[in-house]
N, C-alpha and C positions, 0 to 999 in steps of 0.2 A: 560387499564393501561399501561403506558410506561415501557419498560423493564429497568432493572437496568443496567447503563452503567458506567464502571470505565475505567480510562485512567491512566496508570502508566508507569514508566520507565521500559523497558524490561531489565531483567538482562543478562549480558553476552554480547558476540559479536554475531551478527546476519549477515547472508549472504544471498543474493538472486542470484540464477543462472537461466539462460535461454539459450537454444541453445548451451550448452557446454561452455558458457562464464559466468564469474562473473560479474553481473551488479552492485553490490554494497556490501559493508561491513560496519557495523556500531556498535559502542559501545553506541550510543545515540538513539536507536530505541525506540518506544513507543509501549506498549501492550494495545489494547482496548478489553475489555470484555463486551459483550452485552447479557443479558439474558442467554438463553441455547445455543447460538451459540459459536462455538470454538473461542478462542482468535485470534485476527488479529494483526499482527506486522506492524507498520508504520515506514518506514525509512525516516530520514531527506533527503530532496531532494538533499542537498549538498553531501551526501554519495553515490548517484546513478549516474552511467554513463548514463546521460539523452540523449546522442547521440544515443542510441539505442531505444529511445522512439519517437513514432509519435503521435501527438495529434489526437484524434478520435472525430467525431461529436456526438458520444453517450454520453448521460447524464443520470443521475438519481437523485432522491430526497429522502432523509430520513428525516421524521419529527423530529428526535432527533439529527441529525448531520448536515443537510443542503443539498445543491446541490453538486453532485460529478461530476467531469470531468474525462474523461477516456483517456487512452493511449494505443496504441498497441506496442508490443516489436518486433523490426525488427532484425532478426538474419540472419546468412549466408544463412540458408536453407529455412526459412519461416518467415511469419509474424504472430504473435500471437495476434489476434484481441482483443481489450478491456480487456487486461490482467492486467491493472494497473488502479488505481483510486486514486483520490485526492479530498479533500474538500478545494478548493481554499479560500473560505470564510466560515469556519464552524461557527455553532451557538456558541454564547458566552460561553456556559457551556463546550465546547470542543475546545476552541480557540487554544489550544496547537497542534491540528492536522494541523493547517496552515503550509504549506511548507513541508508536509510529503506525502509519497506515499505508498500505499499498493498494494500487488500483490495477484491475484487469483493463487492458487497453482493447478498444473495439472501435467501430465506426461512431460510437456515441461517446467514448472516453479517450482523451489523449493525454499522455504524459510526455512532456518535452523539456529539453534543456534550452534556455533562452538566453 
């Protein structure tokens, strides 16, 4: 059975930081909830400083969302491999994910509501 997936507008202003720099801030982020997983914030690509992102050859596929492309974050001190993903052509039921980026949080990457 497929997990219940909901996609809503994330309330408030969201920021993503990596390597001591703010990569983006948005009042137009989306929040995706999927089954028992923690919610994921998707930032509009236009709200992210994409100059810090390098395309990765890594890909994955979700039967509920589609094929994901990945990006690494390049900071002054290091490259954070495959830390960002995007559904370039999401499945029809989640078409609003198009042109949005999500970030794996870690000690190097923070996604926060401000």
